[in-house]
N, C-alpha and C positions, 0 to 999 in steps of 0.2 A: 402567827400567820406570816407566810413568805412575803418578802418585800414586793415582789412583782404583783401580788394580789392587791395591795393597797393602790398601786398605780392603775391597775386594771379597773378596780371598782370606781375610782374617781374619774378615770377617762371615760368609761362606759356611761357613767351618770351624766357627765357634761355633754357627751354626744347625744344622749337621750333627751336632755333638756333642749338642745338645739333642734332636734327632730320634732319634738312636741310643739315648739314655737313656730318653726318654719314650715314643716310638712303638714302638721295636723292643726295648726292655728289655735293651739291652746294658749290661753292668756299667760304671759310671762310670770305673773305672780304665782299662779298654780303650778306652772312647770318648774319654777325654782324650788317651790316647796316639795314637790315630788322628788326632785334631784337631791335635795338636802336629806330627806328621809331615806332615800335609797343608799346614799353614801354612809349614813349612820348605821343602818342595818347591815349593809354589805361589808363594812369594815369591822364589825364585831362589837359595836358600842352597846348593842342591846336595845330593845324597844323603849324601856323606861328612860334610859340615859339619852337616847336619841331625841325623844320628845322634850325632855327637860333642857337639853342643850339647845334645841331649836327655839324653845320659848325664851331661854335666857339670851340667846343671840338676838332675837327679834326685839326684846325689851331693851337691851343695852344699846342697840343701834338707834332705836327710836328715842331713847332718852337723850342721846347725843344730837340727833339730827331732826327729830320730829318738829320741834318748835321752830327751828331755823327754816325748814321748808315752808311751814305755815306762814311765818312772818314775811319771808321773801316773796311768796306768791301774792300775798295781800298787797305788799308795797308795789309790786309790778303791776297788778291789776289797777290800782289807784293811779299810778303814773300814766298808764295807758289812757284812762278816762280823762285825765287832765290834758292830753295831747302833748305831753312833754317830749316824746321822742321826735316827732316831726320838727318841733321847734329847736331841739338840740342839733339835729342834722343841718338845718338851715343856718344855725349859728356857727357850726363848725366850718361850713362852706364859706361864710363871710370872713371868718377869722384866719383860716389856713389857706384859702384859695383853692383852685381846682387841683393843683399838683400835690398839695399837702393834705387835702381832705381825706383821701383813702387811708392814710396812716392814722389820722385823728379818729376816723370812724372805726377803724380796726381796733385801736386801743380802747375806745369807749365801749363798743359792743362786747369786747372780750372781758371787760372788768366790771364796772359798776352797773351796767345795764343788763347783767345776767339775771336780775330779778324778774325780767319780763320774758314770758315764754317765747321760744324761737319762732313758732308759727305766727304769733301775733306780731312780733318784731318785723318779720319779713313782710307781712301784709301792710303794716302802717308805714314802713320805711322804704319799701321798694319803689313807689312812685318818685320819691325824692332821689333815689339812686339813679333812676332812669333820666332824670333831669340833669344830674351831675355828669353822667357818662359822656355826652357830646363834648364837654370841655376837656376830656382826657385824650382826645384823638380817636382814630378809627377803632382802636382796641378798648375804648372806654367801657362798653358793656361788659366785656370780658374781665377787665380790671375790677369794676365795681361788683360783679358777680362773685369773683374770687375773694374779694375783701369781705363780703357778706358771709360766704360759706366758711372761710377760715376763721374769722373772728367769732362768729356765733358758736360754731362747733368746738373750737379750742376753749372758749370760755366755759361752755357747758362741762367739759371734761376736767379742766384744771383749776378753775377759778371760783372760789366761794364768792357770791352765793349761787353759782351755777349748780343745777340739780345734780349732775354727775359728780362734781367735786364734793358736794355735801354727802352724797351716798357713799362715796369712797372713804371719806373721813369717818363716817359712822361705822362702816364695816371694819375698818382697821383700827378704830379707837384713836384716831389722830385728833388732837385738839383743833377745833375749827379755826381758831385764830392763827395757829401755825400753818394750817393748810392754806388759809387765805394769804398769809404773808409770803410763804415760799411759792405758792401758786402764782402770785403776782410777779415775783421775780422771774419765774419761768415763762409766764404767759406773754408779758409785754415784749420781750425780745423775740419770742417765737412769732407773734403775729406781725411785728414790724419787719423782721428779716424775711418772713414768708411773703409778705406784701411786696417787698422790694424785688425778690426773686421772680415772682409771678408778673409784676409790672414789666420787668425787663423782658421776660419771655413773651408776654402778650404783644408788646410793641415790636419785638423782633420777628414777628410773623407766626407765632404759635396760635394766635387768634385770627380767624378768618371771618370777618363780618358777614360775608355772603352765605357761608355755610353754617356758621355758629350762632346766628341770631334769627329771631322770628319777628316779623312786623306785628306791632301791637299798638293799641290806643294809649297814648301817654296821658291818660286822665283817670286818676284813681277813683273819681266819683262814679265812673261807669262800672268799675269792678264792684264798688260798694252797692250800687243799685241792683246789679245782677244778683249779688248774693242775697240782698233783701227780697227780691222777687222770688228767688228760689225758696227762701224760708217761708214766705207767705203762702206758697203753693202747697206746702205740707201742713195739714191740719194738726195743730197742737205741737208742732216741732219747736224745740227749744235750742237746737244747735244746728249749724250748717257750715259746709266748707265752701269757700268762694268758688264760683263757676270756673274762673281761670285756673284754679288749682285742681278742681275735680277732673278737668279734661285730661290731665296728665298724671294725676296722683295715684300712687300705688299704695294699697292698704297694707300697713305694716303693723302687726299686732304687738311687736316689741317696743314700739314707740310709746312714750308716756302721754303724748298728746296726739289726738286723732283728728282734730278739726279746729277751726277758728270760729269763735262765737261771733255771730253777725254783729251783735251790739258792740263788739270790741274793735270793729274795723275803723271807727273814728270816734273821737270824744263826743260826749253828749252835747246836744244842741242847747241853745238858750242858757249857756252858763257864763261864768265870769272868769274862766281859767286864763283867757288871754290877757286879763288885767294883771295877772301875776307875772313877775319876772321869772325867767328860767332858773335863775339862782335860787329863788325861793322854793320853786317846785322840787328841785333836787336836794335842797339843803338837808332835810331829815335823813335821806338815804346816805348822803356823803358823810354826815356826822356819825351815823351808825357805823359805817365802814371804817372811818378813822378811829373810832373808839375801839373797835375790834383789833385793828392793826396796832394801836398803841398798847393794848393789853397783851398782844402776842409778843411785841418787842420787849416789854418789861418781863414777860415770862421767860423768854430766851435769855435775857440778861440776869435773871434770878433776882430781880428787884420786886419787893412786895409793897404795894400801896393799896390800902384797903378800898379806898374809893374807886380806884381804877380797876381793881379786881372785880368789883361789882358792875360798874358801868361798862367795862371792857369785855365782860362775859357776853359771848355772841347772842345768847337768848335775850339778855336784857338790852343790849345795844340795838338789835333789830326790832325789839318791841318798842323802844323809843322812836325808831324810824317809822313804825306802823302808826303810832299815836300822832307823831308830827305830821305825817302825810295825810292821815285821816282828818286832822284839824283843818288842813289846807283844803281838802276836798269838801268838808262841811261848809266852808265859806264859799268855795268857788262853784260847786255843782248844784243843780236844782234839788229841790226837796225829795227825799227818799232815794236819791241817786247813789249816795254813799253806801247805804245798806245793800242796794242792788249790786253794786260793784263788789262788795265784800262777799256776798253770796256766790257770785260767779267765781271769785278767787278760790273759795273753799271747795267748790264743786270741781274745779280743775285739779286741785291738790290731792283728791282722794286716792287715785291709783298710785301716785308718787309715794304717798305714805306707805301703802301696802308693799310696793316693790322695794322700797328702802328697807323696811323691816325684814322681809323675807330674804333679801340679799344678806342682811346681817346674820340671819339664821343659817344660811348656807356657809358663810365664812366661819361661824362658830363650830359647825359640824366638822368642817375640814380641819380646823385648828385642833379639834379633839382627837383626830386620827394621828397615826405615826407619820403622816406624809411629810410634815415639817422636818422631822429628824432625817428622813431619807433624802430629802432634797438638800439639806445642809451638807450631808456627807458627799453628795454628788457635786455640789458647787465649790466645796473647799472654802478657803478664807477670803476669796475675792469678792468685793462688793459689786463689781461690774456685772458678773454673771447673773445674779438674780434680777438686776434691773433690766438687762437685755432680755432675759427669759420672760419676765412679766410683760414687757412690750410685745414680744412675739406672740405670747398666749392671747393677750388682749386683741392683737391685730387679727389673729386667726378666728377668734370668737366673733369679732365684729363682722368679718367677711361672711361668716356663716349665719349670724343672727340678724345683723343689720341695725342693731341698737347700740349707740355709743355708751349710754349709761349702763346697760345690762352687761355688755362685754367687759367694760372697765371694772365694774364691781365684782364680777365673777373671777376675773384674773387676779385682782387684788386679794380676794379671799383665799384663793388657792395657795398663794405664796406668802401670805401674812406670817405664818410661823417661821419662814426663812429670815424675814427681817428681824424678828425678835431674837432668834438664835445667833445670827451672825453680827448682831450689834449694829445693823443698818437702821438709820432713821426711817420709821414707817412712812414718813412724808415722801421719801424717794420712791418707795414701792407704789404709793398711791399716785404720784405724778407719772411714773412710768406706765402704770396701768391706763391712766387717762390718755397719755400720749399714744400708746399702742391702739387704743380704741378709736382713734381718729383715722386710722389707716384704711384706705380704699372704701370710703363711703360711696355707695352705688345705688342701683335702682330699687333695692329693697327698703331704702330710707324715705320716709315721708318728706324730710327736709329737702332731699334731692329734687323731688317733683315740685315742691313749693318754689324753690329757687329757680327751677327751670321755667315755670309758668309765669311767675310774677316779675322776673327780670328780663323776660323776652329772649330766652335762649332756646336753641334747638337742643335735642337730646345730645347731639355731638358736642355742642357748646357746654352743656352742663357736665358732661364727662370731663371736659378740660378744666372748668372753673371749680367744680365741686369735688369730683372724684380725684383728679390729679392735684388740684390745689390743696385740699385738706390733707392728702397723703404727704405732700411736701411739708406741710405744717407738722404732721406726725413725726417725721424724721427730724426736723429742726427741734421740735420739743424734746425728743429723745436726747439729742445733743446737749440741750440745756440741762436736762436732768442729770446726765452723766457729769457735766461740769459742776453742778451743785453738789454731787456726791463727794467731790474733793473737799468741800468746805463744811458740810453738815453731816 
């Protein structure tokens, strides 16, 4: 088969997936499966091999990432019920003061708080951000909006347990511990540098309060009550999007979350969660992440300690986090509230499981074609060319599809064979894909409209804080990945 044919088959299939999702509103899970099958048949793998390869790719990816997604979602759901996020932001404000709190929030949201869905995080933390904004000067709303957008989206794409990072690791066969370790190294400087850049720009006149902000009621209870009234008006409804978000929200089928559970807008009433210290609430999660990090460090150093190999395994470490957080919830929350919270968590995780597995199937199909060898010949021996190309492909896919996780995973799968052939650490390919997928988040993103609505921005303001802000983060993250390529 001529070389150009392979490129054409893959290119047409990817464009077809984009059109199915964006133009015809096909669910991304189904669209990816169609794309994977098309590439397999079009590249000459044959019907049987195509099916077997897709099944193997799905299974291998889920074996790596399935439990981690489940445990992460459950921990996030329980922490939300405990009201831990509100208390954390309040504590950060007291400790770091108005000038330092944007950086503290950025680092927190982008790392260990990635267990909580972005939609939920915005809803429960936005009122606190609005109260912090006046302490930051005239551009306070713009600064806090940019901090939220940059930290939440960058964490999703680059930092385990962020959903995008877990998907990428599963698709490329990257050990979760290493993805978390090197992701942390890339994420922290990315969000801090980006926050500094945007803070300087906002205060220098880039943010115009008169044109970039909308007047809104600074009382989160109003938003909660409106959402509840809406839910009550729909007989038998089990899920609803807050009124403030629905007024500007754009439906995006590529997103893995399409709404915010009304019951997740605030922790359950009549509980004892306030009697617990913030340290106790987050302790199981922090211990889990430390165990994973320790296991990754020992793995990189080639040191084998049987106990740490077990406890540091991501599936075991996060399971311990689930058990610890569940015990806290059992004591702090009303009767039956823990089970209800876990049910909500599993319900939210359903499409994420399917999307992750099908993404692995697509990556496996592409890896089975001669595409990797052809790209290797085109790139030569340089490690920078594949990293840059992954970033570009992910950025283009994101602009077209509007989903950070989907575009990152697809770009990583396309160039996974290049990493193996050129001897590049797959972590670099994964991080480059995540970085590129952050570029130019715009009106096709559900997160764009949530941030616009809940943080009191006009559309013009959201284009500055979200679209421009996260694009800056994308470029900064690429620089961090290129710097890492010198060392790993």
